[in-house]
C-alpha positions, 0 to 999 in steps of 0.5 A: 888672226887675232891679237887680244889685250886686256887693259885697266884703266886708272882714275886721274889722282886730281878727281875722284869717282866713288861710283865706279869700282873698276874700269877695263877694256878688252881690245881685239885687233884683226887686219880689218878692225880694232874691236874695243870692250869698255867694262865699267864695274860700279854704281850705274845709277848714280852715273849720268849715262845720257847727256841732256840734249842740246838740240845741236847734235853730238858735240863735245861727248868728252864733257860727260860720260864718254869712252874713248880711244885714241889710235896712231901708227906707231912712230907717227905723230897723227892720230884719231880720236874716237869718242863713244857715248852710252846715247849711242852718239859717237864722234871722231877726230883727226889730228896732225900732231898733239892737239893740232886738228886736221880734217879727216883723210877718209870718209869714216863709215859709223863704228859699230857700237852697242851698249848693255847696262845693269844696275852694276855693269855698263858695257860698251863695245865699239868696232873701228874699221882700220881702212877708214883710217888709212890704207896702211893702218891695218898692216902697221903697228899701233899705239893706243890710248884708252881713256873714259870720262865718267860724269856722276849724277851730282855732275862731277867728272872724273878721268880714266886712263892706261896712264896719266902722264900729267898732273891734269888729266891729258889724253892727248899726250903722247905718253898716255898712249900706252898700249902697242899692238902689232899688225896681225898677220893675214889669215 
């Protein structure tokens, strides 16, 4: 059984992005995984889609155009942050509590990431294997924070999320984890 949801991300009022008309996320949850379909409608020719290479590997993807998913088991303070860049780079971080880093409990397989870009749309699809996070993630209700950082070709950043609970963009804030997904029934 699959659980599906559609979410609209909103631009933080402290940032501006004329290049983006809409940013949606299609979420599908199965026992084994979480499928995320980020859909950006806008003028993609005015959005920086590939960060300049620094030669040190993918670090701080969130400083450029990046789509993010924060995944927590409902009722627990620990969470994971996934960053997906249009360059196909990805990173995952683990946290014990709000912005308190923790080593990952498990070895993570690479998420499956697919990108499709036209002049008017950017689609980024990612699939996360929930058992990579823990044995209880597949069977527990989850709280999700869905967000994006969009970099214009001029270098300005805009911040998009389900909910912006603070005066400054803060995707880690517990109130930003605004989507709750029940665990699907076993097939």
